[in-house]
N, C-alpha and C positions, 0 to 999 in steps of 0.2 A: 734375221737374217744378217750376215756381216760379207760387206766388199771392201775389198783392200785395194785402192789405187795407187798407181805408181805416180812417179813425180811429174810425169805429163797428162794426168788427171784421166788417164785410161783404166777401166777397170780391169785389175789383173787376178783376182779370183774370189769368187763368193760362194760361201758356205752356209747351211742353214743352222741355227741353234736349236739345242734341247734343254728346256728348262725343268728341272727339277730339284724339290726340294729346298727353292728360293737361291740356286746355285744355275749360274748360264755357262751352257758346254758348247763350245763352238768348234769343237774337235781338233784334229791334225789342220792346220792352215797352211798349206804348201804350196808353193808355186810349181807348176808341171811336175810334182812329185820330189820336189825339191826343195832347200830352203832359201829364204831369199837375200838375195844380192845385198852387201853393205848401201844404204840410202837411205833417204826419207821418202817415207808413205803415209796413206790418208788410210783410215780405217771407219768405215760408216757401219752404225748399227742401225735397223730399221724394223720396224713391227710389220709383218704382211697384214693384208686386209683381213678383216674378221671371218669372212667365210674362208679363209684357208686355215682356222685356228680349230684346236679340237674344242668341243663341248665343255669341258672341265674349266679351259682358260675363258671361254665364253661367259660362262654362269658367273665368274669373277670380274671379270673385266668388262661385260656387259653386252650385249649384240652390238652396238655400235660404240664400242669402247666408252661408253658414258660413265663408267666407275673411275676411269683412267684420268689423274689431273697433273699438272706441273708443265714446267718451262720446254718439256720435249715433245709434250702434245700438241698437235695441230687440228684444227677441226676446219679448215680453209679448202676449197675445192671439192673434188666427187666424195672423199669420206673421209673419216678420221685415219692421222698417223701419227707416229712416233720415230723418232730418229736421234739421232746423237752420233757426231763424228768427234775424232780424235786424229792428230798427227800423232808420228812415231818415225824413232830412226834407229837402224840396225846396224 
């Protein structure tokens, strides 16, 4: 899932992703059906909880994402999470 935050840290748009053949597709991410105005934004990409994933993904990632590693994976709290944040300017 991707969430775009505007400068005052309020979520602006959220969209689900589809992963196929090693590519992530978030589709068109528009704000109220229009392009974003000029400014600085933050995009936060997160991986949904395991119970929301399809069986093929769980087969590869593990029931509790135990097969996922790296600095973006956190195993603190109620369950495993994966997130990445990037600031960008339009």
